C-alpha positions as a Markdown table, in Angstrom:
| # | Residue | x | y | z |
|---|---|---|---|---|
| 1 | Met | 0.0 | 0.0 | 0.0 |
| 2 | Phe | 1.4 | 3.4 | -1.0 |
| 3 | Phe | 0.6 | 7.0 | -0.1 |
| 4 | Phe | 0.8 | 9.4 | -3.0 |
| 5 | Arg | 1.3 | 13.2 | -2.7 |
| 6 | Ser | 0.9 | 14.9 | -6.0 |
| 7 | Lys | 0.5 | 18.4 | -7.2 |
| 8 | Val | -1.8 | 19.2 | -10.1 |
| 9 | Pro | -1.9 | 22.2 | -12.4 |
| 10 | Asp | -4.2 | 25.1 | -11.4 |
| 11 | Tyr | -6.2 | 24.5 | -14.6 |
| 12 | Ala | -7.0 | 20.9 | -13.6 |
| 13 | Thr | -10.7 | 20.4 | -13.0 |
| 14 | Asp | -12.3 | 18.5 | -10.2 |
| 15 | Ser | -13.4 | 15.8 | -12.6 |
| 16 | Tyr | -9.8 | 15.4 | -13.9 |
| 17 | Ile | -8.6 | 14.9 | -10.3 |
| 18 | Arg | -11.4 | 12.5 | -9.5 |
| 19 | Gly | -10.5 | 10.5 | -12.6 |
| 20 | Ile | -6.9 | 10.1 | -11.4 |
| 21 | Gln | -8.2 | 9.1 | -8.0 |
| 22 | Leu | -10.5 | 6.5 | -9.5 |
| 23 | Ala | -7.7 | 5.1 | -11.6 |
| 24 | Leu | -5.5 | 4.7 | -8.5 |
| 25 | Asp | -8.4 | 3.2 | -6.6 |
| 26 | Cys | -9.1 | 0.7 | -9.3 |
| 27 | Lys | -5.5 | -0.6 | -9.2 |
| 28 | Asn | -5.5 | -0.5 | -5.3 |
| 29 | Leu | -2.4 | 1.6 | -5.3 |
| 30 | Gly | -3.2 | 3.3 | -2.1 |
| 31 | Glu | -4.2 | 6.7 | -0.8 |
| 32 | Ser | -3.5 | 9.9 | -2.6 |
| 33 | Val | -3.6 | 13.6 | -1.8 |
| 34 | Phe | -3.7 | 16.2 | -4.6 |
| 35 | Ile | -2.8 | 19.9 | -4.1 |
| 36 | Lys | -2.8 | 22.7 | -6.6 |
| 37 | Asp | 0.5 | 24.1 | -8.0 |
| 38 | Ser | 0.0 | 27.5 | -6.4 |
| 39 | Val | -0.5 | 26.0 | -2.9 |
| 40 | Ala | 2.6 | 23.7 | -3.3 |
| 41 | Ile | 4.7 | 26.7 | -4.4 |
| 42 | Ala | 3.5 | 28.9 | -1.5 |
| 43 | Phe | 4.1 | 26.2 | 1.1 |
| 44 | Tyr | 7.6 | 25.4 | -0.2 |
| 45 | Tyr | 8.6 | 29.1 | -0.3 |
| 46 | Gly | 7.4 | 29.6 | 3.3 |
| 47 | Tyr | 9.2 | 26.5 | 4.5 |
| 48 | Arg | 12.5 | 27.3 | 2.9 |
| 49 | His | 12.9 | 31.0 | 3.7 |
| 50 | Glu | 13.9 | 31.9 | 7.2 |
| 51 | Asn | 12.7 | 35.6 | 6.9 |
| 52 | Ile | 9.2 | 34.4 | 6.2 |
| 53 | Lys | 8.8 | 32.1 | 9.2 |
| 54 | Asn | 8.7 | 34.9 | 11.8 |
| 55 | Ala | 7.1 | 37.6 | 9.6 |
| 56 | Ile | 6.4 | 40.6 | 11.8 |
| 57 | Pro | 4.9 | 42.6 | 10.2 |
| 58 | Pro | 3.2 | 40.2 | 7.8 |
| 59 | Lys | 4.9 | 39.9 | 4.4 |
| 60 | Thr | 3.1 | 39.7 | 1.1 |
| 61 | Val | 4.8 | 37.8 | -1.8 |
| 62 | Leu | 3.8 | 37.9 | -5.4 |
| 63 | Phe | 4.4 | 34.6 | -7.3 |
| 64 | Ile | 4.4 | 34.4 | -11.1 |
| 65 | His | 4.2 | 30.8 | -12.3 |
| 66 | Met | 5.0 | 30.5 | -16.0 |
| 67 | Gly | 4.0 | 27.0 | -16.9 |
| 68 | His | 3.8 | 25.2 | -20.2 |
| 69 | His | 0.0 | 25.5 | -20.5 |
| 70 | Ser | -0.7 | 28.8 | -18.7 |
| 71 | Thr | 0.8 | 31.6 | -16.7 |
| 72 | Thr | -0.7 | 32.3 | -13.2 |
| 73 | Cys | 0.0 | 35.1 | -10.7 |
| 74 | Phe | -1.0 | 34.9 | -7.1 |
| 75 | Leu | -0.4 | 36.8 | -3.9 |
| 76 | Val | 0.3 | 35.1 | -0.6 |
| 77 | Lys | 0.4 | 36.8 | 2.8 |
| 78 | Tyr | 2.8 | 35.3 | 5.4 |
| 79 | Gln | 2.4 | 36.1 | 9.0 |
| 80 | Ser | 3.6 | 34.4 | 12.2 |
| 81 | Val | 1.3 | 32.4 | 14.3 |
| 82 | Phe | 1.7 | 32.1 | 18.0 |
| 83 | Ile | 0.4 | 29.0 | 19.7 |
| 84 | Phe | 0.0 | 29.1 | 23.4 |
| 85 | Ala | -0.3 | 25.8 | 25.2 |
| 86 | Trp | -1.7 | 25.7 | 28.7 |
| 87 | Leu | -0.6 | 22.9 | 30.9 |
| 88 | Ser | -2.7 | 21.9 | 33.9 |
| 89 | Leu | -1.2 | 19.5 | 36.4 |
């Protein structure tokens, strides 16, 4: 049993993604997660750049993705998130 993580182009429709999922299910290849290109790029950029991880004030980044089929532009706002954990003993 495998677990697939795959990115799909932004122009891919829901029926296209469901078709791929059905093909994987028919062959019993395992679970799969599909994310759009723009989301994958934004996550990767936020993960790899230290100046984004603790963004105070929030930083907005413009991404221009020039693909084979289309060109997309998208804005992502990075801000730091503080998580407070209360311990009760």
